[in-house]
C-alpha angles and dihedrals in degrees: 000000000000123000094245091054092052092048092049092049093048094048091046092050091049091052093047093048092048091050091048091052091048091052091047091051093047100044107012133078096300091059088079089071096050117105127217110222092195091057090050094052097054109129 
């Protein structure tokens, strides 16, 4: 494989894994621990 192909694959895999982690944090099990500052400020 060429160097540019390996770089493109590694950058793509990093972006996909980061997006997967962000989605897991937002909607998965850890989302139970997130707080909503707008809900806390309701008067």
